[in-house]
Structure formats: structure tokens, C-alpha cells
C-alpha positions in Angstrom: 47.8 11.0 32.6 49.5 8.7 30.1 47.2 7.4 27.3 47.9 4.8 24.6 46.0 4.5 21.3 46.1 1.0 19.7 44.8 0.9 16.1 44.9 -2.6 14.5 46.2 -3.0 11.0 44.8 -5.3 8.3 46.8 -8.5 7.5 49.8 -7.6 5.2 49.6 -3.9 5.9 52.6 -1.8 7.1 52.4 1.4 9.1 54.8 3.9 7.4 56.8 6.7 9.0 59.7 4.8 10.6 62.2 6.1 8.1 63.0 2.7 6.7 63.9 2.0 3.1 60.4 1.0 2.2 58.9 4.4 3.1 58.1 6.6 0.1 59.9 9.9 -0.1 57.3 10.9 -2.7 54.5 10.6 -0.1 56.4 12.5 2.6 55.0 16.0 1.7 51.5 14.6 1.9 51.8 14.0 5.6 50.5 17.5 6.3 51.1 20.0 9.0 52.2 18.9 12.5 49.3 17.9 14.6 48.4 19.9 17.7 48.3 16.6 19.6 51.5 14.7 18.9 52.4 11.4 20.4 55.3 11.2 22.8 56.2 7.7 21.4 55.0 5.5 18.5 55.3 1.8 17.9 54.7 0.1 14.6 54.2 -3.7 14.5 52.7 -6.0 11.9 49.5 -6.2 14.1 48.9 -2.5 15.1 50.0 1.1 15.2 50.3 2.4 18.8 50.8 5.9 20.0 51.6 6.9 23.5 50.6 10.4 24.8 51.9 11.9 28.0 48.8 14.0 28.1 45.6 13.8 26.0 42.8 16.4 26.4 39.3 15.4 27.3 36.9 15.1 24.3 37.2 14.1 20.7 40.4 14.3 18.7 41.7 12.8 15.5 45.0 11.0 14.7 46.5 10.4 11.2 49.2 8.0 10.1 50.0 6.4 6.7 49.6 2.7 5.9 50.8 0.7 2.9 48.3 -2.0 2.0 50.0 -4.9 0.3 47.1 -7.2 -0.5 43.8 -6.8 -2.2 40.7 -8.0 -0.5 38.2 -7.2 2.3 39.6 -7.0 5.8 37.9 -7.0 9.2 40.0 -5.7 12.0 39.3 -5.6 15.8 38.2 -2.4 17.5 40.6 0.5 18.0 41.3 1.1 21.7 42.3 4.1 23.9 43.6 3.0 27.3 44.7 5.0 30.3 48.2 3.5 30.7 48.2 3.4 34.5 44.5 2.8 35.1 43.7 -0.5 33.3 40.0 -0.1 34.0 39.7 3.1 32.0 39.5 2.5 28.3 37.4 3.1 25.2 36.9 1.0 22.1 35.7 2.0 18.7 34.6 -0.6 16.2 36.3 -0.5 12.8 34.4 -0.9 9.5 35.5 -3.6 7.1 38.3 -2.3 4.7 38.2 -3.1 1.0 41.4 -2.9 -1.1 40.9 -3.2 -4.8 43.5 -4.8 -7.0 
């Protein structure tokens, strides 16, 4: 029943929302209403944003999180993955398009 979503971040990017001093209090109201599907746990690393769900419904759903992009350029990132945490053979991967950040 546990599902983990792993979304890779471009080089130099930071996933916001941990409440650290670098998070913008000005952007906080833009986060929107609480999602119907909220993660049980989130991890933010320099390489990826990961969200763990105790239960995820079958079908399509969308997640949102904020990222600060610190460098200009065009970035290619690996596919985003959704894994069944206790069934390693069950997973899905979605390719990501190249991301362009203008100066």
C-alpha cells in the first residue's frame, strides 16, 4: 500500500518547503489549498524531491511542490518514478522534458 514518488531536480535547484531560512515567506500564500492526496512524509535532497504515501488511489493524480532554480541554462533530468515501496517490481516512470531557465 505504501507508494513513493521520486522527482529528480535539475543541478543547483532546491526544493522549498522545509521551513529553512532560505524559504520565501512571500511565496507561502501561493502554495494553494491543501491537496486531497497529501504525502505522509517528504524528503528533499539536492538530487530529488521524494514523497511517501501510505495510500495512493489507482489512476491519475497530480502533485505540486515549489523549487528554487539557482542557475540559468537548459537542464535534462532523469525520469520521475513512482514505486510500490514493498513491491520493488511494481513501478512507473515518466520521462521529463528538458527545463530551460533564462537569466
